[in-house]
C-alpha positions in Angstrom: -57.5 -20.3 34.2 -59.2 -19.6 37.5 -58.3 -17.8 40.7 -58.1 -19.7 44.0 -57.6 -18.4 47.6 -57.4 -20.2 51.0 -56.9 -18.6 54.4 -56.5 -20.0 57.9 -56.8 -17.0 60.2 -57.2 -16.0 63.9 -60.3 -13.9 63.0 -63.2 -14.0 60.5 -62.0 -14.6 57.0 -65.0 -13.7 54.9 -63.8 -10.2 54.0 -60.3 -11.4 53.4 -61.5 -14.0 51.0 -63.7 -11.6 49.2 -60.9 -9.1 48.8 -58.6 -11.8 47.6 -61.0 -12.8 44.9 -61.4 -9.2 43.7 -57.6 -9.0 43.2 -57.7 -12.3 41.2 -60.9 -11.3 39.2 -58.8 -11.2 36.0 -58.4 -15.0 36.3 -62.1 -15.7 35.9 -65.3 -13.7 35.3 -67.9 -16.4 34.9 -68.6 -17.3 38.5 -67.4 -16.9 42.1 -67.7 -18.7 45.3 -66.6 -18.7 49.0 -66.8 -21.4 51.6 -65.9 -20.8 55.2 -65.6 -23.3 58.1 -67.0 -22.6 61.6 -66.0 -25.6 63.6 -67.1 -28.6 61.6 -69.8 -26.6 59.7 -69.2 -25.3 56.2 -70.9 -22.1 55.0 -71.1 -21.6 51.2 -72.2 -19.0 48.8 -71.5 -19.1 45.1 -73.2 -18.0 41.8 -72.5 -16.9 38.3 -71.1 -13.5 37.7 -68.3 -11.2 38.9 -67.2 -11.2 42.5 -68.8 -7.8 43.2 -72.2 -9.1 41.9 -72.2 -12.5 43.5 -71.8 -11.4 47.1 -74.2 -9.2 49.0 -74.0 -8.1 52.7 -76.4 -10.8 53.8 -74.2 -13.4 52.0 -71.1 -12.2 53.7 -72.7 -12.2 57.1 -73.6 -15.9 56.7 -69.9 -16.8 55.8 -68.7 -17.2 59.4 -65.5 -18.8 60.6 -61.8 -18.3 60.7 -60.9 -20.6 57.8 -62.1 -20.6 54.3 -61.4 -21.0 50.6 -62.6 -19.0 47.5 -62.7 -19.4 43.8 -63.4 -17.3 40.7 -64.2 -19.3 37.6 -63.2 -19.2 34.0 -64.8 -22.0 32.0 -62.8 -24.0 29.6 -63.8 -25.6 26.3 -67.1 -27.4 26.2 -67.8 -26.8 29.9 -71.3 -25.7 31.0 -71.9 -22.2 32.2 -74.2 -22.8 35.1 -74.4 -22.3 38.8 -73.9 -26.1 39.2 -70.4 -25.7 37.7 -69.5 -22.8 40.1 -66.8 -23.6 42.7 -65.9 -24.6 45.3 -67.4 -28.1 45.1 -68.6 -30.0 48.2 -68.8 -33.7 49.1 -70.0 -35.0 52.4 -68.3 -38.4 52.4 -66.1 -39.6 53.9 -65.1 -36.5 55.9 -66.8 -33.5 54.4 -64.6 -31.8 51.8 -64.8 -28.6 49.8 -62.4 -27.9 46.9 -61.5 -25.3 44.3 -59.3 -26.0 41.3 -57.3 -24.0 38.8 -56.3 -25.9 35.7 -57.6 -28.7 33.6 -57.3 -32.5 33.6 -56.6 -34.5 30.4 -57.9 -37.8 31.7 -61.3 -36.7 33.1 -63.3 -39.3 31.2 -61.1 -42.1 32.4 -61.4 -40.9 36.0 -65.1 -40.6 35.7 -65.4 -44.3 34.7 -63.1 -45.3 37.6 -65.1 -43.3 40.1 -68.4 -44.8 39.0 -67.3 -48.4 38.4 -64.5 -49.0 41.0 -64.8 -46.3 43.6 -68.6 -46.2 43.7 -68.7 -42.4 43.7 -71.2 -40.2 41.8 -70.1 -37.1 39.9 -73.0 -34.8 39.2 -71.5 -32.3 36.7 -69.2 -32.4 33.7 -66.5 -30.5 35.7 -63.1 -32.0 36.0 -62.9 -30.2 39.3 -65.7 -32.3 40.8 -63.8 -35.3 39.5 -60.7 -34.2 41.3 -62.7 -33.7 44.5 -64.1 -37.2 44.4 -60.7 -38.7 43.6 -59.3 -36.9 46.7 -62.3 -38.0 48.8 -61.7 -41.7 47.7 -58.0 -41.5 48.4 -58.6 -40.0 51.8 -61.0 -42.9 52.6 -58.4 -45.4 51.5 -55.6 -43.7 53.5 -57.5 -43.0 56.7 -56.5 -44.8 59.8 -60.0 -45.8 61.0 -62.4 -43.0 61.3 -59.7 -40.4 61.8 -57.2 -38.5 59.7 -53.7 -37.3 60.4 -51.1 -35.4 58.3 -49.5 -38.6 57.1 -52.8 -40.1 55.8 -53.7 -36.8 54.2 -50.4 -36.5 52.4 -50.8 -40.2 51.3 -54.1 -39.3 49.8 -52.6 -36.5 47.8 -50.0 -38.9 46.5 -52.8 -41.1 45.4 -54.3 -38.1 43.5 -51.0 -37.5 41.8 -50.8 -41.1 40.7 -54.3 -41.0 39.1 -54.8 -37.4 37.8 -53.1 -36.2 34.7 -53.0 -32.6 33.6 -52.6 -29.2 35.3 -54.1 -28.5 38.7 -53.5 -26.1 41.6 -55.9 -27.1 44.4 -57.1 -25.5 47.6 -59.5 -27.5 49.8 -60.8 -27.8 53.3 -61.5 -31.0 55.3 -64.1 -30.6 57.9 -62.6 -30.8 61.4 -59.0 -31.0 60.1 -57.9 -27.9 58.2 -56.9 -26.4 54.9 -55.1 -28.4 52.2 -53.4 -27.1 49.1 -51.3 -28.8 46.5 -49.9 -28.5 43.0 -49.6 -30.9 40.1 -46.3 -32.7 39.7 -45.4 -30.6 36.6 -46.1 -27.3 38.4 -48.0 -25.9 35.4 -50.5 -23.7 37.2 -49.2 -21.3 39.8 -49.7 -21.5 43.6 -48.1 -19.4 46.3 -48.1 -19.4 50.1 -47.7 -16.6 52.5 -48.1 -15.8 56.2 -49.1 -13.0 58.5 -48.0 -12.4 62.1 -51.1 -11.3 63.8 -51.6 -10.4 67.5 -53.1 -13.8 68.1 -50.6 -15.9 66.2 -49.5 -16.8 62.7 -52.1 -16.8 59.8 -51.5 -18.6 56.5 -52.8 -17.9 53.0 -52.5 -19.7 49.6 -53.4 -18.0 46.3 -52.9 -18.3 42.6 -50.7 -15.2 42.5 -48.5 -13.2 44.9 -50.4 -10.0 44.3 -53.3 -11.5 46.4 -50.9 -11.9 49.3 -49.5 -8.4 48.9 -52.9 -6.7 49.0 -54.1 -8.6 52.0 -51.0 -7.9 54.1 -49.5 -11.4 53.9 -45.7 -11.9 53.4 -44.9 -14.4 50.7 -43.1 -17.4 52.0 -42.5 -19.2 48.6 -44.2 -20.9 45.7 -45.8 -24.3 46.4 -43.4 -26.8 44.7 -44.6 -29.1 42.0 -46.2 -32.2 43.6 -46.0 -30.6 47.1 -48.9 -30.5 49.5 -49.5 -27.9 52.2 -51.6 -28.6 55.3 -52.6 -26.0 57.9 -54.7 -27.6 60.7 -57.4 -25.9 62.8 -54.8 -24.8 65.4 -52.7 -23.1 62.7 -49.9 -25.7 62.6 -48.2 -25.9 59.3 -47.2 -29.1 57.5 -45.7 -29.7 54.1 -44.7 -32.8 52.1 -43.6 -33.8 48.7 -46.2 -36.2 47.4 -45.2 -36.9 43.9 -42.6 -39.1 42.3 -40.0 -37.3 40.1 -41.7 -33.8 40.2 -40.4 -31.1 37.8 -41.2 -27.5 37.5 -42.7 -26.5 34.1 -44.7 -23.3 34.7 -47.1 -22.2 32.0 -45.3 -19.6 29.9 -48.6 -18.0 28.9 -49.0 -16.8 32.5 -46.2 -14.4 31.9 -47.4 -13.4 28.5 -51.0 -12.6 29.3 -52.8 -14.3 32.2 -51.1 -13.0 35.4 -51.2 -9.5 36.7 -47.9 -7.6 36.1 -47.4 -7.0 39.8 -47.3 -10.7 40.5 -44.2 -12.8 41.0 -44.7 -16.5 40.0 -42.1 -19.1 40.6 -39.5 -16.4 41.4 -40.2 -14.6 38.1 -41.5 -11.0 38.0 -44.3 -10.9 35.5 -43.6 -7.2 34.8 -39.9 -7.8 34.2 -40.6 -10.6 31.7 -43.0 -8.5 29.7 -40.4 -5.7 29.5 -37.8 -8.2 28.4 -40.2 -9.5 25.8 -40.5 -6.0 24.4 -36.8 -5.5 24.1 -36.4 -8.8 22.3 -39.3 -8.0 20.0 -37.9 -4.6 19.2 -34.4 -5.9 18.5 -36.0 -8.5 16.1 -38.0 -5.9 14.2 -34.9 -3.6 14.0 -32.8 -6.5 12.7 -35.1 -8.1 10.3 -37.0 -5.0 9.0 -34.3 -2.2 9.0 -36.1 -0.1 6.4 -39.6 -0.1 7.8 -40.8 3.4 8.7 -42.7 3.6 12.0 -43.8 7.0 13.5 -45.3 5.8 16.7 -45.6 2.7 18.9 -49.1 2.2 20.5 -49.9 -0.5 23.0 -53.2 -2.4 23.2 -54.1 -1.9 26.8 -53.3 -3.1 29.3 -51.2 -6.2 29.3 -48.9 -5.1 26.5 -47.8 -1.8 27.9 -44.5 -2.9 29.4 -43.5 -4.6 26.1 -44.6 -1.7 24.0 -42.5 0.8 26.0 -39.4 -1.3 25.4 -40.2 -1.8 21.7 -40.4 2.0 21.2 -37.2 2.6 23.1 -35.3 0.0 21.0 -36.7 1.3 17.7 -36.0 4.9 18.8 -39.6 6.1 18.0 -42.3 7.7 20.1 -44.5 5.8 22.5 -48.0 7.0 22.7 -51.3 5.9 24.2 -53.8 5.7 21.4 -56.6 3.7 23.0 -58.7 4.4 26.0 -60.0 1.3 27.8 -63.5 1.0 29.3 -62.8 -0.6 32.7 -66.3 -1.9 32.9 -66.1 -4.3 30.0 -64.7 -7.8 30.6 -61.6 -9.2 29.0 -62.7 -10.2 25.5 -60.3 -13.2 25.4 -62.3 -15.1 28.0 -65.8 -14.2 26.7 -67.6 -17.2 25.3 -68.4 -17.1 21.5 -66.7 -15.2 18.7 -69.7 -12.9 18.1 -69.7 -11.7 21.7 -65.9 -11.1 21.6 -66.2 -9.2 18.3 -69.0 -6.9 19.5 -67.3 -6.1 22.8 -64.1 -4.8 21.2 -65.3 -1.4 20.3 -67.2 -1.1 23.6 -64.0 -2.0 25.4 -61.6 0.2 23.5 -61.9 3.7 21.9 -59.2 5.1 19.6 -58.0 8.7 19.8 -57.8 10.0 16.3 -55.1 12.5 17.1 -52.6 9.7 17.7 -53.3 7.9 14.4 -54.1 10.4 11.7 -51.4 10.5 9.0 -49.0 8.2 10.9 -47.3 4.8 10.3 -48.4 3.1 13.5 -47.0 0.0 15.2 -49.6 -1.6 17.4 -48.2 -3.9 20.1 -50.3 -6.6 21.8 -49.3 -9.4 24.2 -50.4 -12.1 21.8 -52.7 -12.9 18.8 -55.0 -15.9 19.5 -58.1 -16.0 17.4 -57.4 -12.7 15.6 -60.9 -11.3 16.1 -59.8 -8.6 18.5 -56.7 -7.8 16.4 -58.7 -7.3 13.2 -61.2 -4.9 14.9 -58.3 -2.9 16.4 -56.5 -2.6 13.1 -59.7 -1.3 11.5 -60.1 1.2 14.3 -56.6 2.5 13.6 -57.4 2.8 9.9 -60.8 4.5 10.7 -58.8 7.1 12.6 -56.7 7.9 9.5 -53.5 5.9 10.0 -51.4 5.7 6.9 -50.0 2.2 7.6 -50.8 -0.2 10.5 -48.3 -2.7 11.6 -49.1 -5.2 14.3 -46.5 -6.8 16.7 -47.1 -9.7 19.1 -44.9 -10.0 22.1 -45.7 -13.8 22.0 -44.9 -16.3 19.3 -47.7 -17.6 17.0 -50.3 -19.6 18.9 -50.7 -22.6 16.7 -51.8 -25.4 19.1 -54.7 -26.0 21.5 -54.1 -25.4 25.1 -55.4 -28.3 27.2 -54.2 -27.1 30.6 -56.9 -24.6 31.5 -56.8 -21.8 28.8 -59.7 -21.4 26.4 -58.0 -21.8 23.1 -58.9 -25.5 22.5 -59.2 -26.0 18.7 -56.7 -25.4 15.9 -59.5 -24.2 13.6 -60.0 -21.2 15.9 -56.4 -20.2 16.0 -55.5 -17.6 13.3 -51.9 -18.8 13.2 -52.8 -22.4 12.3 -51.8 -23.0 8.7 -50.8 -19.3 8.1 -47.5 -17.5 7.9 -47.0 -13.9 9.1 -48.0 -12.4 5.7 -51.2 -14.4 5.6 -52.0 -13.4 9.2 -51.4 -9.8 8.3 -53.8 -10.1 5.4 -56.4 -11.8 7.6 -56.4 -9.0 10.2 -56.0 -6.2 7.7 -52.5 -5.1 8.8 -49.7 -4.0 6.5 -47.4 -6.4 8.3 -47.3 -8.6 11.4 -44.3 -9.3 13.6 -44.0 -12.2 16.1 -41.7 -12.9 19.0 -39.5 -15.9 18.5 -40.2 -18.7 21.0 -36.6 -19.1 21.8 -36.4 -15.4 22.7 -39.6 -15.6 24.8 -38.2 -18.6 26.8 -34.9 -16.8 27.4 -36.7 -13.6 28.5 -38.7 -15.5 31.1 -35.8 -17.8 32.2 -33.5 -14.8 32.7 -35.6 -13.7 35.6 -35.0 -17.1 37.3 -32.3 -19.2 35.7 -33.1 -22.1 38.0 -36.1 -22.9 35.9 -35.1 -25.0 33.0 -38.4 -25.8 31.3 -41.8 -24.2 30.7 -45.1 -25.4 29.4 -45.2 -23.7 26.0 -47.7 -26.2 24.4 -49.8 -23.5 22.7 -46.7 -22.4 20.9 -44.8 -25.7 20.2 -47.4 -28.4 20.6 -45.4 -30.3 23.3 -47.8 -31.5 26.0 -45.6 -32.4 28.9 -48.1 -34.4 30.9 -48.7 -36.9 28.0 -52.1 -38.3 27.3 -53.0 -35.7 24.7 -53.8 -37.6 21.5 -55.4 -36.6 18.2 -58.5 -38.3 19.5 -58.5 -36.3 22.7 -58.2 -33.0 20.8 -61.0 -34.1 18.5 -63.1 -34.8 21.5 -62.4 -31.3 22.9 -63.4 -29.7 19.6 -66.7 -31.7 19.5 -67.5 -30.8 23.1 -66.7 -27.1 22.4 -69.1 -27.0 19.4 -71.8 -28.7 21.4 -71.2 -26.3 24.3 -71.4 -23.2 22.1 -74.6 -24.5 20.5 -76.1 -24.9 24.0 -74.8 -21.5 25.0 -76.4 -19.8 22.0 -79.7 -21.6 22.7 -79.5 -20.6 26.4 -78.8 -17.0 25.4 -81.8 -16.9 23.1 -84.0 -18.4 25.8 -82.8 -15.8 28.3 -83.6 -13.0 25.9 -87.1 -14.3 25.4 -87.6 -14.8 29.1 -86.5 -11.2 29.7 -88.9 -9.9 27.0 -86.1 -9.0 24.6 -86.7 -9.6 20.9 -84.1 -11.7 19.0 -85.2 -10.0 15.7 -83.9 -6.5 14.8 
């Protein structure tokens, strides 16, 4: 899960790209980067950290030009957390290309071997995004008509990427001297939208991970980029598009609607807010039907993602809806913090419970999902510490039982609290009196109701169906091993940083 932005404007784009990244900050907090193009020259600045911390005034002044792309990064399992892994990535051959990627490939190792042995290209990091960049560069070299490119050869190169790459990817790139290129994988797993703005000097174009970025920057949404489709905007602002995949099909990631996307976004014609409200109605009806004798005094959401669902649950059950937790806006989302210990410690910094809403009450807590259970357990204990008589916990999503390999950091079954446990056992594990889960069939119908034209979704973390293929038991075992190695390296790096800063690692 990352955020990507690309803009071709009639005026400098540095501020627009920065503002676009801040709107998409929820999609990645590890690193951020911007590359602009001034003629045939790229200007790049990227680093680890939040958008607001990566860019200073002097950095922005150096990002000149009317075209650019930007990226905020969220690292997936086993990937290094270093400046070298920050995006966009750059390669100077054959034409000079920069690229930002949202998603995850499942055949990275195979492509790395092909690049080294057959394409004679060098990949300098473990990032699958750099692999994608080099595959695109090689395909452009093969498709070029002599030393020059045209839209036909660029689209031919994208078709070559689709033939070779397997997994989820939404891409924004720039080719020096030619323009901005954006494309989406043939299964349409990760989101990508395109918009335009009628300026005084002509039409400007923008692509982004979510429609909210278009809204806040004054662009009008044209449509979603179709699965397998490529969009090209040249230096003069001319717009080209082409379907570059064989038999594409739309299978958007259903977890985008559950948790990842902002509620004010519309993805593939589906309002994220409306789906979350529908999920709450379905969940409330299920609790009412299957547990008619349960006594609930108040419904309290875990802020912020679950609010639309919690409101509907309370209305269906006919009980009060109250805000019982105050969120510290300056703490990152615990779901995407590396390491269980860091996630656990950050929960009470992130949320503070108001005793008046819990004391002496039977409380139903509503969250968007339960992944590892670390946060849920801490929150249940907070409710009990405030004097709640009984604490029930409801998930607006079904049990997460399978690894996600398409760009979300829930890679190993051993980390997922729902693996090998039923609802009663999960309730015991997190300290709740009972746990209620959304049915997968209801979730799919709730999302589909907002756009009946979509027939299928990627729901692999719920049902274990990996629509791209290529996800074997050996592959999942490799991810788990890489993750364990990565966390070990991360812990060692954290200890080293503490020593370097003069902090003691001993209490």
